[in-house]
N, C-alpha and C positions, 0 to 999 in steps of 0.2 A: 621103468621107475617102482623102486619098492613100493609093495602093499600097502605096509606099514607105516612110510612117509605119508602115501597119499592119504590114507585114515586119522593121520595125525594134524595134518593140514585140514582135512575138513572140522573135526573140533575145534583146531583153534578158530578156523573160521567162524563158526557157529558161536564161539565165545567173544568175540572181537563184534560179529554183527549183533548179538543181543544189547551189548554195551552200545553200540552206536545206536540203536534204536529206542534204548530208554534215555539216555543221556544226550544225543546230540541233533535227532530231529528236532525240529519245531515246526511241523508243518502240523496245523490241528485237526488235519484231514485223517491224519494217521492215529487211529484207536492204540486199543491194547495191542499188540503185536508179540507173538512168542514164535522165535525161530525154533522150530522140531528137529530139524534134521539138515544136514547140507553134505550133497553127493557132489564128490571132486572127481574130474574125468583124471585117467592115469598118466598125462601129461601135465596137469596142473593148469589148463588153458579156459577150463569152465568148470563153474561149480551151480547146480543148481540149490537152490536155497528153499526148504519146505518151510512155510507160515502159517500159523493159526492167527486168526482173528477173532475179537470179541465184539460181537454186536450184528445185526441181520445182513442181508445180503448188498443193502446198498452202502451199506458202512463197511463192508468187505471190499467190494469193488472200490470205494472211494479209497480205501487206506492203499490198496495194491497200485492204486494210480498213481496216489504222491508217492507210495515209495520207488514206482519205477521211474518218475519224473527225479526223484532224486538219487537215483543209483550211480550216475557219475561223482555225487559229494559221496556219497556211503563207498564206492572201490576206491575212491584217493583215498580215502580216511582207513578202508583196509591195507592198502598198501604203504600207507605211512605206520601201521602198528606190526605188519605181517613183515618180516623182511624176507620176500621172496625175487627171484629176476624177473619174473613177470608175474603182477597181479591177475588173477583170473576173472574172467568175463562173469558178470553174477547174472542168474536167470532165477527171477522169483516166480515160485507157485504156491496156489494152496495145497494145506496138508488137510485133505479130505477124512484120513483114518480117524481122528478122533471124534467127529462128527459120526461117521460110520459106525463106530463103537459103540458109540452113547445109544446110536439107534437099533443096534441088535439087543444092548442090555435094555432097553424099554421094551423090544418085544420079547425077552425072555421071562421079565417082571410080569408083562401081564399077561403070559400063558401060564406063569406060576399061579398068579392069584386064580382065573380060570378054573386050574385045577382044584382049587381048594375051595 
């Protein structure tokens, strides 16, 4: 399948998932969730959804648990909004890159302060 189409489907999934998390999910355990990336397999059967959640580790785990519990609803909403032959299976994962980047930035700023 065309790599361009896979990328376009991934971007559309990201857009629709963000809208679903903001407007349609009513579970109070789900905090402030941001969809950072979506990786779709070449056959469009699976999609890895990378999320960041604002809060501590307990809130992150609670949010991921609530999202996985609502994955059937989320998948049906995606299937309703995006016209595909098969709606991809959604696999939710935390995106640690933002936290890692902020940790590196803090270490660099500490080094710069020590040099001055």
